[in-house]
N, C-alpha and C positions, 0 to 999 in steps of 0.2 A: 504493500500500500504506500502510495506517495504521500508526502506531507501536504503538498499543494499541487493542484493541477490548474494551470491558467489556460483558458480556452480563447485562442486568438492571439496572433503575433503582430498586431498593429502597434502604433506608438505606445498605447496604454499598456498592452500586454508585455511588450519588451521592457518598458520602464519598470513595471512591477516585477518582472523576472530579475532584473538587475538589483532592485531594492531588496528582494527576498534573499538573494545571494549575499549581499552585504550584511544582511541581518543574521547570517549564519544558517540559513535554511539551504541545505545541500540537496535534499531530495524534492526539488520542485521542477516540474516539467511543463513546457508550453506545447499545446496541441494546436496545429494549424492546418486548415483545409488546403491552402495553397501548396503546390509542390515546391515553390521557391518564394523568396521574399519579393520577387518582381511584381510590380503593379502594372495593370493595363492603364497607361496614362500616368501623368504626374500627380493627379488628384489635388487635394487642397494644399494650401501653402500659408505659412505664417506662424511665427512663435512670438508671443508677447513677453514683456519684461520679466514677470514673475517666473514663467517657465524657463527663460534663460538663466535666471538666478538659481533655479533648482538644478539645472545642468551644471552651472558653475559650482554649486555646493558639492557636486560629485566629481569635479575636476575635468569635465569633458566638454565644456561649453565652447572652447576654442575650435574644436572639430566642426561645430555647426557654424560658427562665425566665419570660418575660412571658406565656406561654400555658399553662404547666403549673402543677401544685400540688406543693409540696415536702413530703416526709414524712421525719422524722428517725429512723424506725425501720424495721427489716426483721424478718422472723420466721424462725427455724429450728425446725422441729417446731411447738411451741406457745409457744416462748419468744421474746419480743421482744428484738431486738438494738439497742442504742443506737448510732446512727451519729453523733450530735452531737459525740462526743469525738474522732472521727478527725481527724488533722492534715491538713486540706484546706480550701480556701475553699468547698467544696461538700459539707458533711457531711450529705447527705440523698439521697434518691431523688426524682426528678422524675416525677410521674405525668403522662404525656402520650401520647395514643394515636398509633399509627403513621401514620395518615393525616396528622396535623399534623406529625409529625417529617419525613415525606417532603416535605411542602409547603415547610417551612422550608429543608430541605437543597437542594431544587430551586431555590428562590429564590437561595440562595448560589451554586450552581454556574452558574446562568444569569448572575449578575453577573460571574463569572470567565470567561464566554465558552465554557463547555463545550457541545459538540454532543450532543443527544439525538435519535436517530432512533426514531420511534414506529411501532407497527403492524408491527413486524418480528419474526417468529418464527424463532429460531435452532434448527436441528434437529441440529446436530453440528459437530464441528471435525475437521480433518485437518492434521497437522503434517508438514512436510518440512524439508530443510536450510535453506531460505531464509525460512521463515515459517510461518504457519498460515492455512489456508482455513477461513472460518466459513461453514458451509452455512446457507442461508435457505430457508424454506418456499416462498415465492412467486417469488423471483428468483434470479439467479446468486449465487455466493459473494462474500463480502467478504474481503479479504486483510489480514493484520496481521503485524507482527513478534512481538507477544505478545498473548495472549488471556487475560482473567481472567473466570472464571465466577462471577458473583454472582447466579445464577439460581435460588436456592432449593434446598430439600431434594430435589427431583426433577430436579436440574440436568442438562440435556441436554449441557452442556459436560463435566461430570464423567463421565457415562456413556459418551459417545463417545470420551473420552480414555482410557477403561479404568482409571480410578482407583477402587479398591474402597473401600467403606464397611464398617467393622468395628465391632462392639459388640453389646450385648445386644438381643435381639428384644423386641418389644412384649409386654406381659402384660395390658394393659387399654387400652381406648379411651374417649374422651369426645367428646361433641358440644358444639360451641360455636356460638352463633347470636346474631344481633340481630333481634328480632321485635317484632310488636305482640301484645298480649294482650287478651282480653275483659275489659272493666271497667277499673277503676283499677289501674295498675301498683303492686304491693306487693312488697317484698323478702322473699325466702324463702331459707333456707339449711339444709343438712343434710349430715351426714357419716355414712355407714353402711359396711357391709362391702364394698359395691361401690366406694365412693369419695366424692368431694366433689361436691355438687350445689348449685346456687344460681340465683336469678333476681335481677337487680340493675337497678332502674330507672335509666335514663341521663338523665332529666330532660327529654326531648323526646317522651315517649310511647313511646319504644322501650325494650325490656328486653333486657339481655344475659343469655343463658342458658348455663349450663354444666351438663352432666349426664353422669355416667359410665354407660356401657352395661353391660348384664348380662353380655354376652360380648364378646370381642374382635371389633370390627367389621371388615368387609372393606375392602380398599384401593380403595374407590370413593367417589364423592361421596355423602354422606347426603341423604336426602329429608326433607321436612317431616313425612311419616308416621313416619319413624324417630324424629324428635325428639318427636313427640306420644306415641309408644309408650313411649319411655324416661321421659318426664316422668310419665306415668300410672303406670308401674311404681314409681317412686320416691315421688311425692307423692299418688298416687291421683287425679290430675286432670292434664289437659294444659294447663290455664289458658287454653284457647281460643287458643293461639298461631296467628298467621297473618302473612302479608305479610313474610316474611323478607327482609332486605336482605343478609344474610350467613349462611351455614350451612356448617359444615365439621366435619371429624373429625380429632382428633389422638390420638396414642398416647404411651406412655411409652418407646417405642423410643429408644435412645441410641446413636448411631453417629457415627464420625469418619472422615474420609478418611485412608487410609493415608499419602498424601503430599499436601501442599498445592501441590506443584509437580511437573509432569512435562514436562521440556523447556521449551518456550515457552508451555505452558498452566499457568495458576495458578488456585487456588480460594480463595474468601473467603466469610465469612458462612455462611448455611445450606447453601450448596453444599458446604462443608467440614465441617459438623457439624450434626447434627439431634438434637433432644431435646424433651422436653415443655416447655411454657411455664412450668413451675414456677420461681418465683424471678425471672422477668422478665429473664433474662440474654441472650436471643437478640439483640436489637438492639445492645446494647453490645458483645457479642463480635464481631459483624460490623463495627461501626465501628472497634473496636480492630484487627481484622485489616487493615482498609483503611488506617489511619494507619501501621501498621507496614510495609505493602507499598508504599504510594504513593511515598515518597521514594526507596526502594531501586530500584524499577522505573524511576523517573524518572532516577536516576543511570546506570543501565545503558543505557537508551534513548539518553541524551545522550552516552554514551561516557565518562563520568567514572569508571565502575567496570565490572569484568568481570561476567559472568553468575553467578559464584560468590556474589556478594552476595545473589542471590535465594535461595540455599540457606539463608541465615540467617533468611529469612522463615518457611520451614517449621520450622526448628529452634526458633525462638522462639515462634511462634504455635501450633504443634501442641501443645507442652508446656503452654502456658497454657490452651488449649482443653480439653485432656484433664483438667486439674485442675478446671476449671469444670464439666465434664460429670460428674465424680465427685460434686461438690456437688449437682448437679441430681438425680442418681440417689438420693443419700442423702435429700434433701428429699422426693422423691416417695414414699418409703417411708411417710411419715406421713400420706398423703392418703387414708386409709381407716380405718374403725373396726375394727382388728384388735387384740385384747387384747395380743398379744405385742409388736406394734409400738408400741402405746400405752405399754406398760411401758418400752420402750427410750426413747421420746420423753420420758417423765416423768423418767427417770434423767438423760438429757442435759440436761433443763431444770434439774435440781438443780445440775449442774456449771456450766452457762452462767450461772446467776445469781450465781456467785461473782464478785466484783469483778475486772474485766479479763479474765475467762475467755472472754467472747464476742467480744473484739476480733479474734482471728485469723479467725473466720468472717465477721464484719462486713467485714473488709478483703478477704477472698476474694470475698464477694458483690459488693462495690462495685468490684472490680478494682484496688484500691489496693495490693495486696500483690504484684502481678506483678513477678517478678525474673528477668530474662533472664541466662542463664549466660554471663558474659563473662570468667570466670576469677577467680582470687583477687585480693583487694584491699580497698579501703575498702568499708564496708557499703553505700554509695550506688551502687557500680558495678553497672550493669545494672538499676537501679531508677529509678522516675520521679523527675525533678528536682522538688523542692518549689517551689511558687510563692512565692518569697521577695520581700519588699519590699527591694530593694537600691538602693544609690546609685551612680550612674555619673558620669562626667565631664559628661554631659548633664543630670544631675539624677536624682531618684528615679524608679524604674520597677519594675514587677512582672516577674519572670522570664518568665512566660507572655506578657507583652507583647512580648518579644524573639523569640517563636516564631510570630508571626502570619503571616509569609511562609514558614514551614516551612524555614528555613535552619538549618544547624548553628551553634551558638554556643559559643565558648570563653570561659567566665567566669573571669577572673583576679582572685582575691581577695588575691594576694600583693603587689600594688602595684608589680610590675615585670614586664617581658617574661618569658614562660614559656620562651622559647628555641626555639620551633618555627618552621618556615618556613611562614608563612601567606600567602605572596606570590601564591598561586593565586587568592585572593579568594573561595574557596568557603566559607570559615569566617569568621563574624563574631567578631572579637576584642573583648571588652568588659571593660575594667578596672572593677572594682566593689568596694564595701565592704559588709559585712554584719556586724552585731554581735550578732544574735539567736541563738537556739538552732536547731540542725539536728534536726528531729524527723521520724522516718519511721514510717509505719504499722507496727504490731506490734513493730518493733525499738526504738522510743522514741528517746531522744536519742543522737546519734552525734557523733564528733569532727568539728569544722569542717574541711573540706578547704581547700587553698590555691588550687585551680583545678578546674574541671569542664568537660569537653567534653560538651555536650548535643546529642544527635542531633535531627533535625527532628521526631521523634515524642515528644520530651520525656524520653527515657531517657538516663541518664549512660553515655557510651561510654568515658570515662576520668576518673579522679579523681586529682588531684595532692595529695600529702601532703608538701609542702616541696621538691619537685623536679619536673622535667619528665620523669622516667623513664617510658618507655612511651608518651609522647604522640605522638611521630613515627609509631610503629607504629599507634596508634589512628587517627590522621589518615589513614594509608595504607589501613587496613581500611575505615573508614566514610565517609571524605570524599573 
């Protein structure tokens, strides 16, 4: 019996596999239906600041930065949001298509020794008191102590576990494709009462096409004839599209799993939340799910924590996902030429152009504003630990450099022992000095703490303000 089976090797599944390995879970296996990591087409693209920080925490962000293109603005409605002022080492969005993101993550997990079984189709799961049977299409079941569905919006794991998806139904659908066209590829763009439409040359003779359909399309795979018809209706020509490498349909349906956990079955990424690709949040949300879950599931599997720790995964990530989905729905309102919606968009633009007014939305889009509810206390509690340049007894170091092995770290800025029993060795105790400002997204400057317990996912689990009050309880809960 495996400790953990991960179903799906997209960005979420690969990130989770790496996190589990760092957490000391050796017997975790990824089951993937595809015969290789290759994708048909480049798919979605874009990683926002907090996701880049998570990759930085694991020491692999430079691999992604070397292959992508940074952009220091995002857009809400028709108003650009300046990301460059956000207090992070990565105040930008990285444009990088999913096929490259998956390739780089696979390289990382292979270096860690993660096992990926390919050509394996999972049809469902069945839990009992001792574990979970993972049913496969061609052979007998695989058994695991825990199963995580990272198998996309049509998740077989979620459906067979009986976890409902709730949220608004689709009101419109769009076709997206990568195709060849007759003649020289030329960029075209248009917004009308149907929605957004465009053709974007990708530099290799291939054109990415997005076109909104006249009526809500069926829940079936579209055809090249469907694409030609939609293009002709919008542009008066189908541009001679042919030889598609990728053709798909997406909608503005926005749904979220009622629970991210049901016993020994957990969900992450698109298996837990589906939405339109507006805003480019999908990959980042999944990676953030994985980093939140990985160390917790690792501690439970290794016996360091009870199963109740997994309940905090749902509590934290469901709330964060719900907020991101609300942004996604709001943004999608502006993706058609409706006079009433344009009036609202323009009024919002007037507000967002006021100095500083756009920062809350910029922080939301980038994921830097996520605040887990860990109770009252210092403003840093439950928020991401800033990547400070600190000085330790071993010399200068970045805080994120202390998180490469996904271990909890107790940063002691008081110059003396904080009084907690760290004899178990599960927490790295680092005495440090830092004389700069403590700057948090949206909140601005906050008082300097005397100590911080940083979880493996980079969030502050306890913040000292001149004493060790509450530290023992925080260590018991999280470590």
